[in-house]
C-alpha positions in Angstrom: 10.8 -15.3 -18.7 8.2 -14.1 -16.2 7.9 -16.0 -12.9 4.7 -16.4 -10.9 4.4 -14.4 -7.7 4.2 -17.7 -5.7 7.7 -18.6 -7.1 9.2 -15.3 -6.1 7.7 -14.9 -2.7 6.8 -17.4 -0.1 3.4 -17.0 1.5 3.9 -15.1 4.8 1.6 -16.4 7.6 1.9 -13.1 9.5 -1.5 -11.4 9.6 -1.8 -8.4 7.2 -2.4 -6.0 10.1 1.0 -6.9 11.5 2.8 -6.5 8.2 1.5 -3.0 7.2 3.0 -0.1 9.0 1.7 3.5 8.5 4.5 5.4 6.9 3.0 8.8 6.1 0.1 11.0 5.1 0.6 13.3 2.1 -1.9 15.9 0.9 -1.5 15.8 -2.9 -4.1 18.4 -3.8 -7.0 20.4 -2.2 -9.2 17.3 -2.8 -6.9 14.4 -2.5 -4.6 12.7 0.1 -2.2 9.7 -0.1 -1.8 7.4 2.9 1.4 5.4 2.6 2.0 2.0 4.3 5.3 0.2 4.5 4.5 -3.3 3.2 7.9 -4.8 4.0 9.8 -6.5 1.1 6.9 -5.8 -1.2 7.5 -2.0 -1.1 5.1 0.8 -0.3 1.3 0.4 -0.5 -0.4 3.7 -1.3 -4.1 4.4 -0.6 -5.4 7.5 -2.3 -8.5 9.1 -0.8 -10.7 12.0 -1.8 -11.5 15.0 0.4 -14.3 13.0 2.1 -11.9 10.1 3.0 -13.4 7.8 0.3 -10.9 5.4 -1.3 -10.1 6.3 -4.9 -7.1 4.2 -5.8 -4.7 1.6 -4.3 -1.3 0.9 -5.7 2.3 -0.2 -5.0 4.9 2.5 -5.2 
């Protein structure tokens, strides 16, 4: 049985800017880069950008 997110995690009142920590930059191809953020107990948040720095994708890893 699947639980709702609210049942698994309590709402953290800490501002997002204080919960995200830059972990690394990774060039994945000539036209792409991943920016990894440590998001505490929720895991790693990855922002994939193109060669111009425009966001292409955001996902948890």
